[in-house]
C-alpha positions in Angstrom: 16.5 7.8 65.2 17.6 11.2 63.2 15.8 12.3 60.2 17.6 13.2 57.6 17.4 17.2 56.3 17.0 17.0 52.5 19.5 19.6 51.4 18.4 21.7 48.1 21.2 21.4 45.6 22.8 24.9 44.6 21.1 25.6 41.2 17.8 24.9 42.9 18.5 27.2 45.5 19.7 29.6 43.7 16.6 29.4 41.3 14.1 29.8 44.7 16.6 33.3 45.4 15.6 34.3 42.0 11.9 33.8 42.4 11.6 35.6 45.6 14.0 38.8 43.8 11.3 38.8 41.0 8.6 38.6 43.5 9.9 41.5 45.4 10.5 43.7 42.4 6.9 43.2 41.5 5.5 44.1 44.6 7.7 47.0 44.4 6.6 48.2 41.1 2.7 47.8 42.4 3.4 49.8 45.0 4.8 52.4 43.3 2.4 52.3 40.1 -0.5 52.7 43.2 1.5 55.9 44.6 1.6 57.5 41.5 -2.0 57.0 40.8 -2.7 58.2 44.4 -0.7 61.2 43.4 -2.0 62.1 40.2 -5.7 61.9 41.3 -4.9 64.0 44.7 -2.8 66.3 42.4 -6.0 66.7 39.9 -8.5 67.0 43.4 -5.8 68.8 45.5 -5.2 71.9 42.9 -8.3 73.8 44.4 -6.7 74.7 47.5 -8.9 77.4 49.5 -6.6 80.7 48.5 -4.5 81.3 45.9 -2.2 84.1 45.5 -1.6 86.2 41.8 1.0 89.0 42.8 -0.9 91.2 45.3 -4.4 89.2 45.1 -5.3 86.5 47.3 -8.3 84.4 45.4 -10.4 82.0 47.9 -12.8 79.9 46.0 -16.6 78.6 47.9 -16.5 74.7 47.8 -19.5 74.0 45.2 -21.2 70.5 45.1 -18.5 68.8 43.0 -15.7 69.7 45.7 -13.7 71.2 42.6 -14.5 75.3 43.0 -12.3 76.6 40.1 -12.8 73.4 37.6 -15.8 72.8 35.3 -16.4 69.6 34.4 -19.1 68.4 31.3 -19.1 64.9 30.5 -21.6 62.4 29.4 -23.0 62.1 32.8 -24.0 65.8 32.8 -27.3 66.4 32.3 -28.8 69.7 31.9 -31.3 71.1 34.9 -34.2 72.4 33.2 -35.2 74.4 36.3 -31.9 75.9 36.8 -31.8 77.4 33.0 -29.4 74.6 32.1 -27.0 76.0 34.8 -24.6 72.9 35.4 -21.7 75.0 37.3 -21.8 77.1 39.7 -19.4 78.6 41.9 -18.3 81.9 43.8 -14.8 83.4 45.1 -13.6 86.3 47.0 -10.9 88.3 45.3 -8.5 90.5 47.9 -6.4 93.3 47.2 -3.5 93.3 49.4 -1.3 96.2 48.1 -1.4 99.5 48.9 -2.7 101.0 45.7 -5.5 99.9 43.1 -5.0 96.5 41.1 -6.4 95.8 37.9 -7.2 91.9 37.4 -8.8 89.8 34.7 -10.9 86.5 35.1 -10.2 83.7 33.2 -12.0 80.5 32.2 -9.4 78.4 29.7 -9.7 75.0 28.9 -7.7 72.8 31.3 -5.7 70.9 29.1 -4.4 68.4 31.7 -7.8 67.1 32.4 -8.6 66.8 28.7 -5.3 64.9 28.0 -6.1 62.5 30.8 -9.9 61.9 29.6 -8.5 61.5 26.2 -11.7 63.5 25.2 -10.0 66.1 22.4 -11.8 65.0 19.5 -15.0 64.8 21.5 -15.4 68.6 23.2 -18.4 71.1 23.0 -17.7 74.0 21.0 -17.2 77.1 22.7 -20.1 78.4 20.8 -22.0 76.0 22.9 -20.8 76.6 25.8 -22.3 79.8 28.0 -21.4 81.6 31.2 -23.0 84.5 33.2 -20.8 86.0 35.8 -22.4 88.5 38.8 -25.9 87.4 37.5 -25.1 89.7 34.1 -26.5 88.5 30.6 -25.5 84.9 29.6 -22.4 85.2 26.8 -20.9 82.7 24.5 -17.7 81.3 25.9 -16.6 82.0 22.1 -17.1 85.7 22.0 -14.6 86.3 24.7 -11.4 84.4 23.2 -8.5 86.9 23.4 -5.5 85.8 22.0 -6.1 81.9 22.7 -7.9 83.1 26.6 -11.5 83.3 27.5 -11.4 86.6 29.7 -14.9 86.1 31.2 -14.6 89.8 33.5 -12.1 92.3 34.4 -12.1 94.5 37.2 -9.9 97.0 39.7 -10.1 96.2 43.0 -8.9 99.4 45.7 -5.8 98.9 48.3 -7.0 96.4 51.0 -10.6 95.7 49.4 -12.2 92.4 48.6 -15.1 91.7 46.0 -16.7 88.3 45.6 -17.6 87.3 42.1 -20.7 84.2 40.9 -19.8 82.4 37.9 -22.4 79.8 36.2 -21.4 78.1 33.3 -23.7 75.7 31.0 -23.9 74.1 27.5 -26.5 74.4 24.9 -26.4 71.1 22.9 -27.9 67.9 23.0 -25.0 66.2 21.6 -23.1 64.1 24.8 -19.4 65.7 24.6 -16.8 66.8 27.4 -15.8 70.3 28.5 -12.9 70.3 31.0 -12.3 74.3 31.9 -10.3 75.7 34.8 -11.3 79.3 36.1 -8.5 81.7 37.4 -8.0 85.2 38.6 -4.6 87.1 37.4 -3.2 90.5 38.6 -2.7 92.4 35.5 -1.4 95.8 37.4 
């Protein structure tokens, strides 16, 4: 006794094929979105490479507890530490001059625009008068007081040929409000 095999009509076969194609396309889109998200987060976290070149200068950041040694992030989650004098962010880095002559350099703490856009906190940022820093344990200074042409120059220096210098930066805020600040420390060779 032979069993009859039921054949699908042409229109049902086409609909079944269309359904598989739509499911396949949806799967590919989900995978691409997941890859893009992974890329964005790895780019944000991966920018902090151990060594960065700026002309003849080689800059090497030490790891801090956040794992983002050149990125300053203050959000509602941060609570100032009374014992540390409200220090919330701290890092150190070594600047090495690899050229045959002296190099003049500047250290900046600039707004990290990409993170501000990603976090969508443009309207919830601390005023620069409320953000303070200390470099190499010098007197605390408000970030607003070191604004030169839209950039915040927290220090400048000269390094002799084939020498290096290590800097320590601490940044905190003086405010009871729960706001944000996203900044990025960079070292640039001026000449």
